[in-house]
N, C-alpha and C positions, 0 to 999 in steps of 0.2 A: 198490078196497077202503076202505071209512069210516073217518073219522082214528081214531076211536073204537077198533074192533080193532084198527090198527095197532100204538096205544098201547098196547095190553094181550097183544096179541103178542108185541112186543118188552119187554117186562117182564116178563111169565113169562120166555118165553129166557134174560134178562141171569141172572134170577132161577136159574134153573136150572147155567145155565153158570159162577156166583159158585159156588156148593154145589157146584159135579163140579171146579172151581179151591180151596176150600176141601180136601178127601179127596184132592188128590194126582192127581184123572185125567190131565187134561189135559202134568204134567208125565211122569206114566208111559207116557202114547202117546206124546210126541216123542221117550222114547228107547227106544223099539220100534217094529217092522214093522207088527205086525200080532197084535193078542189079542182073546182072546173077554169075553163079558161073565163069565162059571165066574172065568178067568184074574183079570180085570181085581179080583174084591171077593175075591178070596181075597187078591190081592196089595196092598187098599189097605185090608182090612179095613171090608167096607159090606156092607150086604143086597145080593144077588142080584139079587132081583125088581125092587129099587126105582132100582135101577143101572140095570138092562135098558131098564125103566118112563122114565127120564131117555133114558139113552142113545137111543133108538128118536125120544122125542122130538125131541130134538137133529136126529138122522139126517133126520126127513120133512118139520124145516120150515129147517132151516139149512144153511147146502155148510159144514159144519165139518168134519164126520164123513165117511166110506165107510162102506159097509158091504156085507163080500163073505165068501160061504158064514161067514156067523156069524161073523165076524171084523170090530172096526173098527178103523181105523186114522184117523189125523190127513188131513183135506185139506188144510186150514190150517193150517202149522203157526206164523204169527205168530200163536196164539188168545192167548197166554199171557199177552203185558205188557198189553194195554189193559183186560185180565181183573184185573189184582196191584193193576194201578192203579185203578180200581174199587174190590177191597176196600183199600186203604189210605184211601177217601173216601166207605168207605161210612156209618160212624157217622154222618158230616157230616150224606152226602146223607139216611141216615134220620130225623136229624132237623134237614132243614132248616126249616122250620115252626116249631118252637119257637126255634131260631136267630133265625130272621124275627122273631117277634112276643116277641122279647127274657125268654122266659124259662131258657133255658140261652144262655152265650155261647161261642164257638167258640176255641178255647185256653184253657180253662179247664173247664168243663162236656163240651164231647164237641171229643172229636182224633182227627185224622188218624190213618192206626196205623202207624209208622215200619217195624214188621216188611218191612209189605208194598212201604212205600216204597224199603228199603233193597234189596227181590229184582227192582222193577223199576227199577233202576238194574246191574244186572246185566246185564242185556239188552243 
């Protein structure tokens, strides 16, 4: 696979993983054996179709999820900590160009998210 496709795929996968962390999917799946998309959407109060599309995308491109008889479960239980660390530094990463060119300053204009760092320390 060409390097540009690998980078693009990994970026898209990471963004979907982070969005699903933000809505609480990974914590919910870690606390349950198996759930349908309908059950998850209701519990997380998210749009079912978008959740299903996101989960099917990850199921087909990664090894994080199992899908059997319409139910999803986590294949990889250790998924949350790295995602929480990425969420803690997301604003920093999203603004790295501005930090590098001096239009924003880390620690003043751009900060890591302490809520996610606290969550990461709980693992």
